[in-house]
C-alpha positions in Angstrom: -0.1 0.0 -0.2 2.9 2.3 0.7 4.3 1.8 -3.0 1.3 2.2 -3.9 1.0 5.7 -2.1 4.1 6.7 -3.1 4.1 6.2 -6.5 0.5 8.2 -7.2 2.8 11.2 -5.4 5.0 10.9 -7.7 2.9 11.1 -10.6 0.7 13.7 -8.5 4.0 16.0 -8.3 4.8 15.5 -12.2 1.5 16.8 -13.0 2.0 19.5 -11.0 5.3 20.9 -11.6 4.6 20.3 -16.1 1.3 21.6 -16.1 0.6 25.3 -17.6 -1.3 27.4 -15.6 -1.3 30.3 -18.5 -4.3 29.6 -21.4 -1.1 29.2 -23.4 1.4 26.8 -22.5 5.2 26.7 -22.3 6.0 23.7 -21.8 6.5 23.4 -25.9 9.7 20.9 -26.1 7.3 18.2 -26.3 5.9 19.7 -30.0 5.9 18.4 -33.1 7.5 21.5 -34.3 9.1 24.5 -32.5 10.1 26.6 -35.4 9.3 26.8 -39.2 10.5 29.0 -42.6 8.1 28.5 -45.7 8.3 29.7 -49.2 5.5 30.0 -51.3 5.5 31.2 -54.9 3.0 30.9 -57.5 4.5 32.7 -60.4 5.7 30.9 -63.2 4.9 27.7 -61.6 4.3 26.6 -58.1 7.7 26.5 -55.9 6.5 25.6 -52.0 9.6 24.4 -49.4 11.2 25.0 -46.8 12.6 24.1 -43.5 11.2 22.5 -39.5 12.5 22.7 -36.8 12.2 19.9 -33.6 12.2 20.1 -30.3 15.3 18.2 -30.3 16.7 20.5 -32.8 16.8 18.7 -35.7 16.6 21.2 -39.1 14.0 19.1 -41.6 13.5 19.9 -45.0 10.8 19.5 -47.2 10.7 21.1 -50.6 7.0 20.3 -52.6 5.0 17.9 -50.5 1.5 17.0 -51.2 -1.6 17.7 -49.0 0.4 19.9 -47.0 -2.0 20.9 -44.4 -2.9 25.0 -43.9 -3.8 26.2 -40.0 -7.1 27.7 -40.4 -8.1 31.4 -40.3 -7.4 32.5 -36.6 -3.9 30.8 -37.1 -4.8 27.6 -34.7 -3.7 24.2 -36.4 -4.1 20.9 -34.9 -1.2 18.4 -33.5 -2.2 15.3 -35.9 -1.6 18.4 -38.8 1.5 19.6 -37.5 3.0 15.6 -37.3 1.5 15.9 -40.6 3.4 18.5 -42.3 6.4 17.4 -40.2 6.1 13.7 -42.0 6.3 15.6 -45.4 10.1 16.6 -44.6 12.8 14.2 -47.2 15.9 15.7 -45.7 17.8 16.0 -42.2 20.2 19.5 -42.6 21.9 18.8 -38.7 20.9 19.8 -35.6 20.8 23.0 -34.3 22.6 24.1 -30.5 20.4 23.0 -27.8 20.7 25.9 -25.1 20.1 28.5 -28.6 16.6 26.7 -29.6 15.4 26.8 -25.9 16.4 30.1 -25.2 14.7 30.8 -28.7 11.2 29.4 -27.3 11.3 30.7 -24.7 10.3 33.8 -26.1 8.0 33.0 -28.3 5.0 33.9 -26.2 6.2 37.6 -25.3 6.7 37.8 -29.0 3.1 36.3 -29.7 2.0 39.7 -28.0 3.8 41.9 -30.8 1.9 43.7 -33.4 2.7 43.1 -37.2 3.4 46.1 -39.1 3.3 46.5 -42.8 6.8 47.1 -44.6 4.9 47.4 -48.1 5.1 45.2 -51.4 8.9 45.1 -51.9 8.4 42.7 -55.3 6.2 40.7 -57.7 5.8 37.7 -58.9 9.1 36.6 -56.3 7.4 34.6 -54.1 6.7 34.9 -50.1 9.7 33.7 -47.5 7.9 33.6 -44.0 9.2 32.2 -40.6 7.5 31.4 -37.5 7.2 29.6 -34.5 4.6 27.4 -33.4 2.9 27.9 -29.7 0.7 25.2 -28.0 -2.7 26.7 -27.0 -4.3 24.8 -24.3 -7.5 26.3 -23.9 -8.1 24.9 -28.1 -6.1 22.5 -28.1 -4.2 23.2 -30.8 -0.9 24.5 -31.9 -0.9 29.0 -32.9 1.3 29.7 -35.3 3.4 32.6 -34.0 4.3 35.0 -36.9 7.7 37.0 -36.9 8.6 38.1 -39.8 8.3 38.1 -43.4 9.9 38.6 -47.3 9.3 39.1 -50.9 5.6 39.7 -52.9 4.8 40.7 -48.6 6.8 42.2 -46.1 5.3 41.9 -43.1 7.4 42.0 -39.7 6.1 41.5 -36.2 6.9 44.5 -34.0 7.5 42.1 -30.8 11.6 44.0 -29.4 12.8 40.2 -29.5 11.9 39.2 -32.6 14.7 40.7 -34.8 17.3 38.4 -32.3 15.4 35.2 -33.7 14.6 36.1 -36.7 18.5 36.8 -37.3 18.9 33.3 -35.3 17.0 31.6 -38.1 18.1 33.4 -40.9 21.8 31.6 -40.4 20.2 28.1 -39.4 18.3 28.6 -42.8 21.8 29.4 -44.8 22.4 25.5 -43.8 20.8 24.5 -45.7 18.9 24.5 -49.6 15.8 25.3 -48.7 15.9 29.0 -47.5 15.4 31.9 -50.0 15.7 35.3 -48.4 15.8 38.8 -49.6 18.5 41.7 -49.2 18.9 42.0 -45.7 16.0 42.7 -44.4 
């Protein structure tokens, strides 16, 4: 009987230390994808490629995925749809530093409170590259797409003060792949 109660106490403690106390959950290191870069171009033929970074730091690349699952009009996507997209990846480009990954992911909850600033149309027919993060919303039981920046035909940026550091890190990560296309130094 004593071993059952010790085991039960351990489970309760574990549940309390891992639970989320807000509408959203910062315990994202167990989600399928933390960060994503996606480039889409419909001009002169359809192109769709990019990369996703999983919680273990692996950089997964995709090119022309089939049946890609989009987030809904509120920016939410189910875990199964996000996992489906991750399974569309066909290449691994290495691993990012786990400490940096954790540091930047821990900033996402704050960054998601930033406003999206329109920087105007930069190009035509060039396509658009978008950096985003995925953040668990427990009340919805879905992931929220946290927009960071877009570049190309549509130029927008999340104006939170911590966005730029994260974007610079993601750009350096993207340069390690053949699935990254960015215009200028924006």
